C-alpha atoms as one frame of an Amber mdcrd trajectory, in Angstrom:
protein
  39.236  67.952 133.986  39.413  64.873 136.266  38.618  61.738 135.789  38.427
  58.114 136.749  38.490  54.644 135.218  35.801  52.876 135.083  35.903  49.257
 133.384  39.023  50.411 131.243  36.765  53.626 130.060  38.267  56.802 131.192
  35.291  58.951 132.559  35.218  62.615 133.199  33.844  63.611 137.006  33.011
  66.979 138.414  34.647  67.541 141.737  31.860  69.249 143.931  32.818  71.537
 146.737  32.159  70.404 150.195  29.632  71.817 152.682  30.491  75.950 153.222
  32.692  76.085 156.707  33.803  72.596 156.471  37.366  71.960 155.923  39.243
  68.997 154.312  40.406  66.483 156.895  44.461  66.390 157.191  46.376  63.203
 157.210  47.002  62.455 160.383  51.203  61.854 161.226  51.773  57.946 162.055
  54.688  57.597 164.695  57.628  55.539 162.638  57.765  52.127 163.400  60.477
  49.927 163.816  60.620  46.165 163.722  64.556  44.875 165.233  65.622  41.486
 166.011  66.690  41.633 169.942  69.532  39.253 169.444  70.917  41.530 167.125
  70.300  44.897 168.893  72.133  43.449 171.730  74.932  42.719 169.922  74.862
  46.494 168.186  74.636  48.348 171.590  77.497  45.655 172.683  79.862  46.257
 170.143  79.264  50.313 170.531  79.909  50.111 174.027  76.536  51.008 174.880
  74.804  47.720 176.580  72.325  50.110 178.617  70.590  51.278 175.544  69.734
  47.866 175.068  67.437  47.692 178.156  65.403  50.878 176.679  64.155  48.641
 173.776  63.918  45.612 175.421  61.333  47.213 178.094  59.193  48.082 174.954
  59.235  44.540 173.998  58.539  43.438 177.578  55.649  45.961 177.766  54.484
  44.342 173.917  54.537  41.111 175.099  52.715  41.564 178.545  50.362  43.190
 176.396  50.259  45.972 179.400  52.348  49.112 180.609  53.184  47.143 183.845
  54.932  43.928 183.695  57.901  42.484 185.508  61.588  42.314 184.400  63.416
  39.627 185.495  67.111  39.068 185.109  67.494  36.064 183.863  66.203  36.982
 180.412  68.611  39.787 180.394  71.466  37.434 181.047  70.883  35.486 177.639
  71.713  38.973 175.822  74.794  39.335 177.454  73.531  42.199 179.702  74.256
  42.362 183.303  72.190  42.603 186.248  73.865  46.021 187.747  73.784  47.563
 184.404  69.836  46.716 184.581  69.621  48.536 187.981  71.575  51.279 186.862
  69.797  52.171 183.936  66.169  51.885 185.479  67.025  54.022 188.098  67.983
  56.504 185.355  64.966  55.977 183.731  62.711  56.355 186.606  64.654  59.744
 187.860  63.899  60.823 183.820  60.144  60.386 184.537  59.775  57.492 182.045
  58.817  54.838 184.167  57.883  54.141 187.520  59.126  51.259 189.338  57.612
  48.881 192.266  60.417  47.427 193.991  59.258  43.991 195.550  61.252  41.743
 198.054  63.023  38.778 196.680  60.656  39.264 193.350  61.340  40.969 189.978
  60.762  44.426 189.710  57.643  45.830 188.292  57.789  48.462 185.919  55.380
  50.735 184.743  56.156  52.684 181.220  54.810  56.404 181.552
């Protein structure tokens, strides 16, 4: 028989069935979440020969920082991680073609990216 502890004493409990026709609630599977230091990830992707991979994580970071799905993507911030602006433009074009992001191009201003 199932039991529970109350004030250091073992108490037997009876499990009652729920109302008929009501199924047990299933636990939702949560998405896996990882925190990665951007400087470390930049070095790792550069060492692996895939600096463009860094851009994907960086876009997620910018979205989180802006607290919005739409945010500007400046070149200067990428430069500090050793990512060239040409890599940025090429990768953003590929992500846009894949339907992952939408880009608003503005003259002489940073691109506005929206995560889809």
